[in-house]
N, C-alpha and C positions, 0 to 999 in steps of 0.2 A: 515474343510472348513472355510476359512476366510470370514468375512462379505463381502468383496469386490468381492469374488468369489461365494457367495451364491445367487442364482437367486431369492430366496424367501425373501431376506433381505428387510425390509420396508413394507412387506405385513402383514396384521393383521387378527386375528381370529375373530369369532363372526358372522359367515356368510361367504360365499365364497368371498374372496378378490382376484382380478386377475390383472395380468400385461402381456401385449402381449410379447411373446418371442422375436420377432424381427419385427420392423415396416416394414421392407422390404420383409418379408415372403409373399408368395402368398396364403398360407393356414393359418387358424386361430388357432394358438397354443398359449396357455396362461400358465404362471406360476400362481399357485393358492395356497392359504392356506385355508383349510377347517374350518368349524365351530369348529372342535375339534383340531385345530392347526396343522393338518397334512399337510406337504408339498405335492404338487402334480402338475400334468400336465393336462391341459384340451385341447381337440381338439373339436372345435365347428363344428357341422354338418350343412350343408345346408338343406333347407326344403325338398328337393326331394331326399336326400341321404338315401338309405335303410341301416338300422343297420345290422352289421354282427353278427350273433348269432349262437350258444351260445358263450359267452365269457369264456375264461379259468379261473379257480380259481387258484390264485397264492399266495403262502405263503409269508407273510410279505408285500404283496401289495394288494390293492383293485382296481379292474378294473371293471367299471360299466358304464352304460349309465344313464345320469341324465338330468333333465330339469334345465337349468341355464340361468337366465336373458331372459326368453322367447325363448330359443333355446335348442334343444337336443344337448348333448355333450358326448363325450367319456372322462371319468375322471379316471386318474390313481393316487392313493394316496399311500403314504408310511406309513405303520403301525409301523415300527421299526426305531425310531429316530436315533439310532446308525449308521444306514446305509445311512444317509443323503447325505454324499459326493458321495458315489457310486451311489445313486439314481439320483443325479444331472447329473452324466455322462450318466447314462441310459437314462434320459429324453432328454438330448441334442442329443443323438444318434437317439432316436425315432423321434425327430423333423427333423433331417437331412434326415432320411429315408422317412418320410412323405412328405417332401418338394419335393421329386422326383416324387410324384404322379401327373399325368396329370390333374385329377379332384378331387373333394372332396371325392368321393367313393374310388378312387385309393389311395388317401392319407390315408384314414381310414384303408384300407386293409394293406398298407405298415406299418402303425404305429402298428397295432396289430401283424403283422408278426415279426417286430423288437422286440416288447415287449416279445413275446414268445421265440425268439431266446436268448435274455438276460436271461430269466428265465431258459431256458435249460442249459445255461452255469453256472449260479449261483447255480443250484441244483446238479451240478457235471458233466455236459456235457463237452465236449472238445471244445476249441476254434478252429476256422478255419473249414476246410473241415472234413466231415465224413471220418473215416479211411476206408481202403479197405474192411475190414471185416464188418464194419457198412454199407457200400454201398451194399455189397453182401447180407447182411441180409435184408436190406430195399427192394432190388429188389425181393427177395423171397416173401416178404409180398405183394408187389405190384402185382406180378404175380397172387397170389391167389385172391387178391382184384378184379383185372380185370375179373377173372373167375367168381367170385361171382356176379359182375355187370351183366354179361351175363345171369346168372341163376335167380337172384331175383331182379335185378334192382339197380340203383345207391344209392337210399336212404337206402334201407334195407342193402345193402352191406357196406356202410360207417358206419352205426349204429353198424354193427357187428365187425368192425375193432377196437379192444380195446387195442392191444399191445402198440401203441404209448402213450396211456393215463395211462399206468402203470399196466394194468391187467396182471395176470400171464399167461393167454392164449391170443394168438394173435387175434383169432376170436371167438366171442361168438354168437351163433345162437340158435334159439329155438330147444332144444333137441340135440344140436350138438355143440361141441367145436373143434377148429382146432388150432394146433400149427404148424406154418410155419417155416421151416428151409432151409438154403441154404448152398451148399458146392461146392467145385471145382469138376468138373466131373472126373478128373484124380486123385484126392486125395484119400488117404486111406479112406475106407468106414466107416467113423465115423461122428457123429454130436455131437455138444456141447449142453448140457442141463444146463441152467444157474441158475436154482433154483429147490428146491424140489417140488415147486408148479406146475411147467410147465407141468408135465405129471401125476399130481395127479387126482384122480377120482372126479367127481362132481355128486351128486345125480341127477338122472333123465336125464342125458346127456351122449351121446356117445362121446368118445374122439378120435381124429384122429391126426396123425403126417404126414405132407406133406413135403417132402424133395425135393427141386429143385436143378438141376445142373446149376450153374451160373459161367461162366468162363470169365476171362479177355482175350480180343482178340486185335489184332493189326489193327490199322486204315488202310483201310477204313471199315473194317468189324465191325459189332456190332453197338451199340448205347451207348451214355454216360448216366450216371445216370439222368442228367437233361432231356435228350431226353425221357427216360422212364417215369419220373414223369410228363413231359408235355403231354404225351399220355393220362395218367389218368386224368390230369387237364382238358383236352379238353372234356372228358366225363362228368365231373362235371360242366363245364362252361355252358352246355346246360340242366343241371338237375334243379330241383327246388331249390330256394334260400337256404332253410334250409339244403338240402343235400350238397350244395356247401360250406356252412359255416362249416358243420361238417368235410368235406374234408380238408378245410383250417386249422382247428384246429388240425386235425390228422397229416397232413404232416408237419406242423410247429413243432409239438411236437416231431417228429423224429430227429430234429436238421438240417433237410434239409432247404436250403435257395436258392431261384432262383438266388440270386445275387452272389452266390459262383461259382467258375469256376471249373467244373469237366471235362473239355475238354481233359485232358491228359490221361484219362482212359476210355476204351470202353469195353462193356460187351455183352456177348451172353447168353441169357436165354434159357435153354434147357428144357428137359422133367422133370416131377416130379414123385416121388414114393409116394405111399399112404399106410399108415399102420393104423390099428385100435389098439388103446391102451386098452387092456383088461387084465384080469387075466393072469399072466405068462409073460407079456411083459417085456423086460429088462429095469428096472428102479429102482430107489431108492424109497423105501416106504416113504409115507408122512402120519403122521409126522415121522421125523427121530428119532433115539434114543435120549433120554434126554441129553441135553447139546450140541447137534450137530445142527448147523444152517448154513445159507448162503452156501448151498451145490451147488457145480458145478461138473459136471461129463460128460463123453463121453459115447455114446452107439454105438455099432457096428451095422451097417445096415445088415450085414450078420446074426446077431443074431435076427434080426427083421423079417427075411424072412417069417417065419411061420404066421406072422400077416399082410402080405401084402393083400391089397384089390384093386379091380378095381376102377378107378376113377369114373366110372358111378354109383357105389353103393353109394359113398359119395354124388354125385350130386342128386341122387334120394331121399336120406334122407333129404338133405337140401331143395329141392323143396317141398317134401311131408309135411315137418314141417313148412316151411316159405313162401310157395307160389311161383309160377312161374312168372318171369318178363313178359313173353309173354302172360299170360292169363289175 
């Protein structure tokens, strides 16, 4: 990055030094240099703007709320100086996204979303839209999340949704773990297991596999991915602020972005099959043999038939161990 293109050129360390990104901007974004000489971006919050928490932890980046010059602010700092040029592009894109916000809270929300989208891409996610299989998989998880909301409420349900945050199991509840899978209804009866950990036992917990039939359909039938995400978004928009923040973090971590156009593909979400993963269930043992790692494999649903359970039995276990939303 040349000095002329470096937005931090001329700023000095020794305390936070700042320069407004653009005098014509409607929101308060600033280029900053931290006391440790780290380049960064600062978004100043208005006094009545509620902070969105928790903030994600990002490798090579530091995203925090701080008190700066008498104001609360969202501060993004770069830890790895070698990524300075790329970081500059990231910051400009965050500012562009934030400027589309109608008010300070909306701008904050959009800025955090865009930061997470970049992070998803940089850690190995794909640019652009989610693939068809990624869309199908997300719909399977959303279907179970909505069911959990009905059972135990939005806060407990979103706290249980761990798949987007890198856990080996999609849902982690007290005494109960659930791996959610999706498949085409007319496809061969197999599901893909992406690691040796997904169906591994955890002490003190019962493990279940929930497989949903999710099919692409022709307009005007079905709904788009954005339609399905919006349905869940509405449930969290009226939940408590902490639950909504956790929802935002989770859905952004999947790589989904409301600004992306998914209108050319519509989906129908069908019924689910439930299996309990116990001794004898068709799976690869964990740990695998010495020297074997990054295991991916398929399992036949026909071979799982002896382990099928009624959905009510899983519901009763979840409510018994985690409490009912209606009580």
